[in-house]
N, C-alpha and C positions, 0 to 999 in steps of 0.2 A: 278325193280322197281321204280314206280314213287312217289319222295319224295319232297313234296312242300316247298317252304322258310320258312313257319311256321314251320315245323318239324325241319327243319334246325337248326332254330333258337333256338327251343326248347332243342336239344340235344346236341348242343354246349353249351348253358346255363346249363344242367345239368352234363354234363363234370368238367365246369368250378365250379359248387358247390361241386360236389365229391373231385375236386381236392383243394378245398379250406377248405375243412372238413378236408382232409387226412394232411393237412399243420397244421391244426391250434389244431387237435386233436393230430396229433403223432409228427409232424416235426416242431414248433415254436420255441421249445427251444432246441436249439445244445445238445445232448447228444450222449452216445454210444448205440449203436441200439442193444440189447439183440435177441439172436435165438427166443424167446418168442414171442417180438414185431412183428418181420421179418416176421417169419411164420404167425401170428392170421392178419397181414395187406395182404399181399400175399395169405390168403385165401379169405379175402375181395373182393379184387379185382378181382379174376377168378371167385366170386361167385356174383358179379357185372357182370362180361362178361357173364356168363350163362343165368344170369336174361333178359340181353338185348337179348340174342339169343332166348329165349324161347318168350321173346315179339315180336319177328320178327316172329316166328314160328305161333304166336297166331294170330297177323294183316295180315302180308305178307306172309305167306304160307313157305313150306317146303323149297322150292328154297333158297330162302332168308337168312332164317336161316341156311341151310346148306352151302351156300356160306361164311357165317359170321363166323360160327365156323371152317371153314377148313381154313380161313385168319387167325382167331384170333390164331390157334393152330401153321401154320406155321410162322408168326409174333413172335409169341411166341418162338417159338424154334430158328429161326434167330436172335433175341435178344439176347438170352443166349451166343452168339459168342460175342457180343458188351461188354459183363461183362470181357471177357479177356483183352480187351484194357481198360477196365474201372481200373481193376485192376492196369493196366502200369501206367496208367494216376495219378491214386492217388501215386503212389510210386513216380514218375518222380517230381511231384509237393510238395511231402512229408506234404498230407494232413493228419492234426489230425485226430484223429479217430472221436471224438465230433464234427468234422466239416462235415465230409463227406456223411451225411444223407442229408444236406442242400446244397451241392455242387451236390449231384446226382438229388435232386427234380427240382433245377434250370433248370442244366444241360437237364434233360430230357426234360422239357418244352419248351425250345429252340431247341430241337430235335423235340417235334411233332409239333410245330409251321413251322420247317423246311422242315419237311414229308409232310404238309398241303399243302405247295407251289409245292411240287414234284407231289403229285397226282392230283391236279388243271390242272397242266400243261400234266399230263399222260392222264386225262380222255380227256381234249381237242385235245390233239394229236390221241388217238384211235379213237375220235369221227369224226375224219377229214380223216384220214390214215390210212386204214384196214390194209394197208402191214405192218405195226408198230410191227405187232403181229410175223412177223418172225424174225424180229431184235430182239424185247424181249426174243423170244424163242431160237434164236442162242446165245444170249447174257447170257442166264440163263445157256446151256449147257457149254458156253467157262467157266464160274463161276465155274459151278461144277466140270469142270476137273481140273483148277485153282486150287480149294480146295482139290481134291485128293492130286495133285504134291505137295501143302505146307502141307500135312498131311505126307508123306512120305518122307519129305526131314530130313536130318541127324540133321540138323542146322535148328534154328528159329530165326528170330529175337524179341529178348524180351525185347527191348526198344522201347518206344513212340517216335514217332518224330514227331515234330510239323509241323502242316500244314503252308500254306503261309500266312493265314489269323492271324494267332496265330503272327508269324514272325511279321505282319505288326502292330498289336496290341502292341506290346512288344518294337517294334521299337519305334512307334509314339507316347504312353503313356508312361512315364516312372512309375515303379512300387516300393511297398516298398520292400524290404529284408523280411518281415516276415509278417503271419498273424495278422490280427488287429481284431480280432473276427473274426464275422459276415460281417462286413464292406465290401463293394465294393470299396469304394473311402476313401481318407484322405485326410486333407489339413496338410503340414508340411512346415514353414519356406515359407508362402505364396503360396505354390505350391501345383496343387491338382494332386493325386497321386491315382494310381488304386492300389489294392492291389492282392495278389496272388490269395484270394478267386474267383474273377474278371476272371482271365485268366484261372482257370480250371475249371470253369463253361462253359466258352467260349470253352474250349479242349472239354469236354463231348460233349458239344452241336453240334460242329461244325464236331467232327469226327465221327458222327453217321450218317450225310450225305455219308461217303462213305459205310456204311452197306445198306443206304435206295436205291444206286444205283444198288442192286441188291435184296432186299426186296419188293418194290414197284413194279418193272416190275413181281417180283412173285407171288403178291397177283393179279395184273390183269391178271396173266392168271388162276387167279380161278375164278373170278368176274370181271365184266366191271362197275359194280355199284359202284359210287366214294361215296356215303352215305356209303356202307359194308365197299369199302377199308379203308374208314377213320375213323369209329368207330373200325374196328379190329386193326387199327394202334395204335389209341388211349388207347384203352382197354389194349393193349400189352404191350405199352410203359410204361405206368401209374404204373403198377406194377411190373416194372423191378428196380426201386431203392430198393424196401423191397426184390426180386430175388435178387440182390447184397450180403446183408448181409445174407440171407438164406443159401446158397448153393455158396458163397464164398469160404467157405474151401473145397468146393466139387468138383471146376471148374478143377482142375489138376487131378481128377478122370476120367473125362468125356472124355478118352482117344480117343473115336470113334468118337468125334460128329462132326468133320470135315468132316467126312466119310459117318455119316449121312445126312450131309446138303449137301453134294454134290449130294446123291441120290435124296434128295428132290427136290433140285431146276434143276437138269435134268429131272428128271421125270415133272415137270411142264412145263420146257421147251421145251420138247415132246408134253405136251399137248396144248403150245402155237403154234406149229408150225402145230398141226394135227387142230387146231382150225381155222387157218390161213389158209391151204387148203381147209377145208370145207366150209369158206365163200367163197374164190376162186371158189368153183361150183366144187372141185375134191371128187369123193367119197371116203371119209376115214372115219372110226368110229373115232367119239370122246369120249374124257374121261369124264364119269359124275362125279357129285359132291360127290356122295358117294362111288365112288369108291376112287376118290382123298384125300378123308377126311381118307379112312381106309388104303389106303398106307401108306399119309402122320403118321398117328398115328402107324400102324405098324413099321415102319422105326425109330420113335422116340423110342418106345420100347425096339426093339432090340439094337439099338444103345446103348442104357441107361444100359441094361442087361450085354450087352459084352465089354463095359467100364467098369462096375463095377467089373467085373469077371477080366478081364486084369488087372485092378487094384491091385485087390487083390494077383494076383501071383506075381506081379512085387514085392507088398510089403512083400510077403514071400520069395522070392530070396531075397531081400536087407537085410531083417533080416538073412536068413541064411548067407549069404555073410560075415556079421556085426559079426555073432556068429564064422563064421570059425576064421576070421581076430584075434577078441578076444581071441578063445581057442589058436591060435600059439601064440601070444604074452604071453600068462600064461606059455602056455608050453615053450618057451624060457628063460621066466624068472624061470621057474623052476628048469630048466636045470642049469641057470646059480648059482641058489642060492645051488643047488646040486656041482655043478663042485668047488666053494667056502670052501664048507664043506672039499672036500675032498685034499684039495690043501694042500701040507707040509708047518708048520709053518716056518716062514724066521729065519734065526740061527740068535740067538744075541749077542754081543760082552761081551766078561768076564770081 
């Protein structure tokens, strides 16, 4: 898809306008986000992404639109995995509920800027080195296998570990012990201090870089158009804040999510390898965008249904176990009371 500089500028300006509207309408004043508000804004961002895809269909044709939707759904599903880490970060820094929306908004913006750099670098490498598809494909297949191993592990690390950048910031810039509203810097006793608000925002933004290491190669496996890669990432990330509040309580029920994501990454990895072989002149079939889109959607639907079913069974089993323990305790208490009744009275002194 031939994208002019003017279209790039208009697209970025449009995204900035949408982000500003999101901030001034829903995030300017710190508050606790209700499920209704999160649901409305999640629907708004998905609708905007759908409208953008339809615009590509109308002006660019079926292939760019198909690539965008496949990329958007892939990035959206992979970004859900980010939410698990975001929950840990919020707990690690004890972020008050009223400030979590602001933290996520700025953190996601930082992540989007960093991803734009990754996308630019990836596009430049692909344009000059076609063999990079072999490396991307192998990396995605390895990541898929790693996800499966982590999902099957009996014990998983559920504590957020700060990266080197955060440790450097905390070491070089002294911070306050408590939050000071939404302020990022304060001056106390003549010294300029950062607040935990800035630290946690940087944690959200820089941690996303780790997820970009597999999500960016994954979307390049679906399209090599930097414009589509960027816009799909933008729409997927900008709706992530509302998704955090909407499904935050449901994350633990998506027990098979890692398996689904591993299948998607492995599938795209194979697609990349086949594409690389095709570019090298080897007569191998290539996987089309409609097939890719169908596989991705099918995997997500199956993963969600099996996750909810497994969670329901687990909850029922826990309820039965709790009832059994409670019943046993009541039986022991009743037996003790009966024994107390039948016990002979102690003799009294005359």
